[in-house]
N, C-alpha and C positions, 0 to 999 in steps of 0.2 A: 504493500500500500504506500510505497514511497514516491510514486509518480506525482508530479505537481498538477497535472491537468486531468480532468475526467476522461475515462477511456471511452472509445467508440463502442456503441452497442452492437450486438450480433444481429439484432432484429428490432425493427421499429414498426408498430402497427400502422397500416395505411389510414388515411383520413376517413375512408369509408368504414373501415373496421371499427375505428374509434367511435364514429357516429352511431353505428349499429349496436354497440355494446350496451348491455343493461347497466353497466357501471356509469355510463355517460348520462343516460336519462335519469338514473337515480340521483346523480350529483346535482342535476338541474332542479329536481324536486327538493333536494336537501337545501339548496340555496334559498328557496322560498321559505322553508321551515326555519332556516337560520336567520333570515332577514339580512343577509349580506352575501357578497360574491364568494363562491368557492371555485376558483378558476381551474384547479387541477386536483389530482388525487391527494397530494400532500395537504392541501388546504381542507379537503373533505375529511381526511383522516384526523387532522388536528381538531376539527369540529366534533368528530365522533368521540373523542376522548376528553373534550372539555367537560362534558356532562354525559357520562355513559348511560345513565338512566334515560335521559332525553333521547339519546341516539337509539337505544333498543326499543323504546316506545315507538319512535318514528319508523324504525325498520319494520316492526311487526304490523303497523298500520299500512305502510307502503306495500308490503308483501301480501297483504290480505290474509294474514293468519287468522283463522276463525276461533274466537273465544266463545265458549258457551256461557261463561261468566266473565265479565271484564275485570281487570286487575284493580284493586283498591290502592295499591302502591306498586311502583315499578321496582324499586330497590330499597331494601331495608337499610337502616343506619348501622347495622352490625358490621364489625370488621371481618375481613377474611379470616378463617374459612366459614364464618357463620352468616355471611351475607345471603339474603334470600331475594329471589327475583319474582316479579309479577305476582305479588302476594294477593291471594283471593281469587286469582284467575283459574279457570278450568278450560281444557281443550282436549283434543284427541290426536295423538301422533298418527294413529292408524288411519283416521279420516283424511289427514293431509297427504298420506302416501297413496291411498286407494281412490280418493276423489279429489285429485289436484285441481286447482282452479283453472289451470291452463289446458286441461284435457277437454278436447272438443269431440272426441269419439272414443267411447269405451272399448271399441274393438281394436284400438291401437295396441301393439305389443308392449307389454309391461316388462316382462322378464324373458331372457333367453338363457337357458342353462346348456352349457357345452362342456364336453369332456375331451381330454387329449386323444381319446380313441375315436372321436368324431361323432359320438351320440349327441343329439340335440333335442331339447324340450323348449317349447314356446308357450307362454301364457299371455293372453291379452288382459287388459284391465278388468274386464267383466269376469273372465275365468279365474283370475287371481282373487277377486273379491269372493267368488263362490267357494274357492278352496279355503280361504281364510275363515269363512263362516263355518265350513265343515270342521275345521280344526277347533274352532271355538266350541262347537257343539260337543265334540269329543272330549275336550278339556272339562267341560261342565259335567259330562257323564262320569268322568274320572274324579270328580269332586275337587277340581282345581279352580280356585277363584281369586278374587282380588287379594293381593298381599302374599299369595303363594309364589313359589318359584319353580321354574323348569330349567333344565340344562340340555344342551345339544352338543354331542360329541360327533360332529357332523361334517360331511363333505360340503363343498360349496355348490349346493344344488337348490332349485327353486323351493323344495319342500322346507328347507331350513329357513329361508326367507319368510315363507308363509307362517311358520310357527312363531317367528318373532312378531309379525304383524298381528297374528291372532292374540298373542299374549298382551301386546300393547293395547289392543282394543278392549281387553277385559281387566287391565290393571294387574296382570301377572308378570312377575319379574323374569327376564330371560337372560341366559348366559350361554356362551358357546366356546368351544375349542375344536380344533381340527383333529381328525382321527389319526394323524401321524404323531400326536402327543402320546407318550407312554401313559399307561394307566395311572402310574404314580403321580406324574405331573398333572394329569387331568383331575385326579382326586384331590391334590393339594389345592386346586382352585375350587372345584365344585363342592367339596365337603364344607367349605366355609358358608356356602349358600343354602345348604340343606334342601335340594330340589325334591319335589314330589314326583316328577316325571323326568325320565332321561330319554331323549331321542338320540339314536346312535346309527351311524352308517356302518353296516357290517362289512362293506367292501369299499375300496377306492382304488384309483389308478394313479400311478406316478412313474414317469420315466420309462414307459412301455411295460411296466410290471403291474400285476393285479395283487393287491394286498388285502388279506382277510383280517378282521379285527375281533373276531368272536372271543378269543381268549382275553384280550384287553378290555372288551366291553363287559364281560362277566366279572373280571377283577374290579373294574371301576364301579359297577353296580353294587358289588359286595361292600365297597368302601363308602357307600352312601346310605346310612341306616334309615333315613326318613323316606327313602324312595318307595313309591307305591306302584309305579308302572314303568316298564321298559318298552320302547317302541322302536322297531327296526325301520329305518328310512330306505326308500328305494334309491338305486343308483341309475342314472340315465342309461337306457339301452340294456340294462341288466336286471332291473327290478330288485326284489329282495330274495336272497338265497333261501332255500327251504330249511337249512339248518341254522339260520340266523337266530341268535338269542333274542327273546322278547316277542311281542305281538307285531306281526307285519303291519306296515303303514295302512294299507287298504282295509284290513280287518279292523284296525283300531279306529279309523275314520267312520266305518259303517256306511250305511246308505246316505245318511245326511239329507239336508235340504239344499239341493244344488241351485235352487232359485232364490234362496234367502240372502238378504244383504248382511254383510258383516256387522257385528256390533262395534260401535265406536263410542265407548263410554266417555262421558265428560269427566276427566280426572284433573286433580290439582296440577298446576304448572310444574311443581317439583315432585310429582309422583315418580317413584323409581321406574325406569324403563328397562335398563339392563345393567349387569355387573361386568366390568372388564378388569383385567389383572395385569399387574406389572410382571416382568420376566426376570426379576433379580435372581442372583445366584446365592443369596443367603436368606435363610428363613422362608416362611410361607410367602407366596406372592401377595402383594397388596391387592385387596379386593375392593375396587372402587365402584361405588353406586352412582350411576348417572341418571339425571332426571329427564323425563320426556320432553318438557318444554325447552330446556336448555339445549338438548341435542337437536331438536327440531329447528329452533330458531337459528342456532349457529350454523348447522349444516345448510340450511336454506340460504343464508347470507353467503356462505362460501361457494355454494353451487351456482346460485343465480348471478352474483356479482363478480366474484373472484375467478370463477371457472367459466362464466358466460354460458352455462348450460341452459338450453331452450327447449320448449315443447317439441317433441319429435326427435330430439337428439338421441344418439346411441352412446351410452357411457360404459366404458370398460375400465376396470382396475384389477390388475393381477394381485390377488390376495387370497388368503384362506379365511375360514370362519374363526380363526384364532388370533386375528390381527384387527386392530381398530379400523383399518381401512375398509374392512367388510361392512362395518356398521355405517361408515361414512358413505360408502357406495350405495347401500340400500336406500338412504335418504334422498338420493337423486330422483326417486319416484315422485317426490313432491313437485318436481319441475315438469311433470308429464313426459319424462324421458323414458327410454328403454334401457334397462339395466342388464348388462351381460355378466353372468356368473360363470367363470371358467374354473374347472377342476382338473388339476394335473400339473405336469411340469411345464415351465415356460420354455424349456429347451428340447421338447420332444415333438417330432423326431429330430428337430434341429432348431437353431436359434431364430429361424425365420417363421416359426409356426404361429406365433401370436400376431405377427404382421399380416400373414395371410388371412388370419381370422378377422383382423381389422378391415382388410380389403373386402372380404366377403360380406361382413355385417354392416359395412359403411360406418365404422366407428368414428364419432366426432371428438370424443375425449379418450385418449389412451393413457392410462395410468400404470406406472410401474415403479421399480426401485432403481436407485442409482447404481446398485450392484449389477442389475440386468443390463443397463445401458453401458456400463464399463465393460461387461463381458462381450457385448456386441462389438464394441470398439476394439477390444483386444483380439477378437477372432476375425476382424475384418468384414463383418456382416454389413451389407449395404441395402437396407430395405427399400430406400427410395428408387433403386434401379429395378427391383424385382416385383414390386407390388404397386397397385394403384391406391394411393392414400389421398385421393382428391377430397374425400369427405372430412378428413382429419383437420381440426382447427387447433386442438390443444394436446400437448404431451405433458403429463404431470409426473414428477419424480419425487420420491421421498424415501425414508428408511435410513439414509445416511447422506452426507454431503455429496453433491454431484460436482465433480472436478471441473475446472475451466475447460480442459480438453474434452470432457464429456459433453459440455454445452456445444463446443465446436462440432463434435461428432454429430449431434442431432441435426444441426443446421446444414452440415455438409452431406450427410448420408441418410438421413431420414426424410426431412422435408425443409426446404429453405424458408417457406412462408408458414410458420406454425408458431403458436404461443407456447414456449417452453416454460412451464411453471414449476420451478423447484419449490416444494412446500415442506413445512416443518412444524410439528406440534407434538402430539403425543397421546398415548392411551389415557394419560392423566386428565386431559381436557377433551378427549375424543374428537379433536378438531385441530386447528392450526393457530399458532401464534403469528406466523409469517408465511406469505404465500404469493401467488401470482396476481398481477393486476393487468388485465388484457388491454388496457389503454396506455400502458407505459412501455418503454423500450426494455429489452432484456440484455443484461451484461453478463459476460462469461463468469461463472463461478459465484454469481450473486442471486440470492432470493430477492425478489423485487421490493417488497415492502412488508411492514406489519399489517395485519388484517384490520379492517374497519372495526372500531370499538375495542381494539387491543392496545392498551397503554403500555407498550413495550419500551424497555430501556436496557442499556448495557452498563453494568456497574463494575468498578474495580473492587478489590477486597475491602477497601475502606468505605464502600458505599457511594463513591463518586461516579457520576455519569461520564462515560468516555466515548469518543468517536475516533475511528481509525486506529483502534487498539483493541485487542481481545479483552473480553470481560464476560461476566455472568449475564445470561438472559434472565430478565425479571419482568413481571407484569405488576404494575403499580395499582391497578384497580380490578375489581371482580369481573369475571366473565360468566355469562349464563351457563356455560357448559363445564365449569369447574365441578368436581365431584360433590354430590350432596354430603357424602360421608364415606368412610371406609367401613366395611363389615367388621363387627366385633371390635369396635373402637369407640365405645360410648362417650368417652371424655374428649375425643378428637386429639388424643395425645400423638398417635402415629401420624395423623394428618398434619398436625402442626410441625412435627419433627421432619416430615418429608419435604415440606415446601416453605416453611416460615422461620426456621431456626437461624438461618444465616442473616436475613434482613427482616427483622420483626415488622409485620404488617404488609410485607411485600412478597409476592410469590416468586421464589427462586426455582427455576425449572431444572437446572442442572446441565445446561448447554453452554458451551463457550462459543461466543459469537462476536462479530465485529461489524459496526456500522461503517459504511463507506461514504466517500464524498459524493457518489452518485445518488445516495439515499437508500441503497440496497443493504443487504445483510450477508455476510460471509459466515458460514457455520464451520467451526473448527473442531467439532466433536463434543463428546460428553465432558463436562468440567470435572466430574469425579475421576476421569481417566487422564486429567491434565498432567503433563510431564513438568518436572520442576528441577532441571539440572542447574546447579549453581544458584538456586533461588529465582530463576527466570521461568515464568509460566509459559508453557508451549502447548498449544493444542495439537492433538495427534494428527489431525488433517494437514497441518503444516509440514509434517514429516512425509505424509503419503503423497502429496501433490507432486513433488519433484521426481518421484519414482515413475511417473508417467513417461519420463524420458528413458527409462530402462526397460526395454521390451521383454526381457527375460522374467520380470517380476509381474505376476498376475495379481496378487494382493498381498497386504502386509498388515501387521499389528505391532504398534509400538507400546512399550510399557516402561515405567520407571522402576529400576532396580535399586532398592534402598540399602545402604550400608548400615552397620551397627552405629556408626557415628552420626547418622541422620542425613548423610549426603545421598544424592540420587544420580544415577547415570541411565542413559537411554539404551534399552535393549530392543532390537528389531527382529521380529519373526517374519519370514517371507515365504510365500508359496510361489514356486517357479513354474514356468511353462514346461510341459513334458519334454524330457531330454536335457533340460538345463541343470547345471550343478553349481553350487555356491563355492567356486574356487576363488583364489586370491584376486584374479582379474575382475571377476564379477563383484566381489566385495568392494574393490577399489572403485568400480564404476558406480556402485550404489552410494558410497560415501561421497564421491565427487558430485554426483547429481544432487544430493541433499545439501551439501556445502554450498554449491553454486545456486541452487534453487531456493534455499531458505537461509541458513547461516551456519557457521561452524558450531554454534551451540546445539543445533538440531542433529548433528552427526552422531549416530549411535556408537556406543562403546563396544557392543557386541551385536553381531548379525548371525542369526540361526535359520537354517532351512527346515521347514516343516511341510508335511504333506497337505494339511488343511488347517483352517482356523475355526474355532468354535463359533456357532451362530445360534440365534434364537429361532423359534419356529417361523417367524416372519422374515427371516433372512438377514437380520441385523448382526453385525460383528459384535462379539461379546468381549470387549476390551478389558473389562474388569476381571473376567475369568482368566484372561491371559496374564494380567498384572498379578493376580493372586498366585498363579503357578510360577511366574518368574521370581516371585519373592518367597517361594518355598511353602506356600499355603495351599490347603485343599480348596476345591470348589465344592462346598457342602451340599448344594442342591443341584447336582448334575442332571437331574431329571428334566430340567428346563432347557437343556442343551439339545438342539435338534440332531447334532452329530457328535455324540459323546466320545467317539473314537478319536476325535481331534484332541481331546484333553490328554489322552494317553500318548499320542504322537508328540505333543509338546513336552510332556514329562520326560520322554525318552531323549528328545533333543537336548533338554536341559541337563539331563544326567550325562550325556555324552560330552557336553560342554564342560561340566565340572571335572570329568575324568581326564 
């Protein structure tokens, strides 16, 4: 960030695109509400955080969110984490999803479920409504009602979405995990919730293989003592195997009333909608209760304004039911869009599979992870040459920082005229702190702006705001989508310790970020994984970016190795291309690239080659697990690691280094 002048953008929206964007018309209406000019996004954002209660009231009215009972007050005077939104209001999340205001024809496709094997299921809005009603009838027959909970150990299929919407319409709390979770990891989540019904996928496909989950499902069900029913979900193209544990989906649904409308109960704004979980490596995962109104309102804003999703759009995000992006994706139904649920590997049979899917379904928003885009780049995949992406307007990336070269890759080899929206938030708020703005230019390596209504700041360790220097990402005012509470945390002690211990009264998210002179944000990684050699704070992403110049390195993880005296040195673990070996020449190339691309302080003391790095089920690199191993500590909750063999590979590499 040492250049004196702002850098040239990679992409600037055309005047026509700016004019057509929902963000533009919203800004003009906000000017009338503000009683003053709001000439650009930054002015609009400044207005949105001057009085967050005023902003969210205006957004709810502008978006036409239907309240059965109007709010008596928009925001309570209580400090975070006790702030309460839209007090006295009632609404229905399910109604906004199944009966969106912009829907002009209920025969429009609502959901497309696709598997890597090519099976496909389509439901229009009318069919989805009927299925949701049948699920609600079956839940009532099972004795499940408002305040109860259900869990889904489920593949990313339309039936899982229907269960969520059915629960939301009745006031039943929903929670999900993907079937590639081990039974122990799923039980560590669901047991905190005490569900009465478990919906489980007895099979799923990934990477060309068929996986059976009967043993894991039986083990999981046995670990949930309050469970009263186990339901086996069908898999597209294969149904329910005859030996699947539990009651088959069709038998559990029964005949039902296919003509009946779904129930959309008027529930309090802060009625629990679903429970999401952190993926930490110590102790039980944090079980975060998210409210129906907060999720609805926040997702609505992010989809309609920041993602420019319109009625009739086709929205795809590669995710599983164990990642918050699934919950985010489902809410796109409120824009009268078609939601694409894909189950399987993003790289089967090759890395072009999802792009061919985007071409066939005429996807308008393609969501993925930075890791996937970096893999495409490393393997030389050129989707723009092989498929027609004429319908594509937005590419969204999250999960980890997208490197500057990753930005260049999208514009060079995916599509030159596309809004590349790097977004970042978290399970903690089931939404984004910072994300795309379709009316602004895109700069390499930068998330465009904080979201509307998000009072984001970057603070140093003394609590001073900094610009063009790394610091802690904080939010100074409440957001509607902050968790209502944690499960089994009646005094809010764990909640306060998680977010408010560092800066009292201010939400500290745990990300190390930097505001740029262009107004954007650079993500440097998790602040709890920050390196501190010689007392200088270094974000791990600062070490990784120069490695893009070393073609032999596929991915890397940096960790601070602490000495008994309290000093710290950087150790770097690298995964190399097939056939490459970490010899002296390559080590020298890695050190030189980091020294020249960052600084001498960033150069690692030790470099180790490993076969793979540990990841969460959603594909995020587990830097804290690596740091624990590098410092001779165990990873106590290894069940949360998607590829636990990586832990043993790192242990062996460390033992070889010590010997």
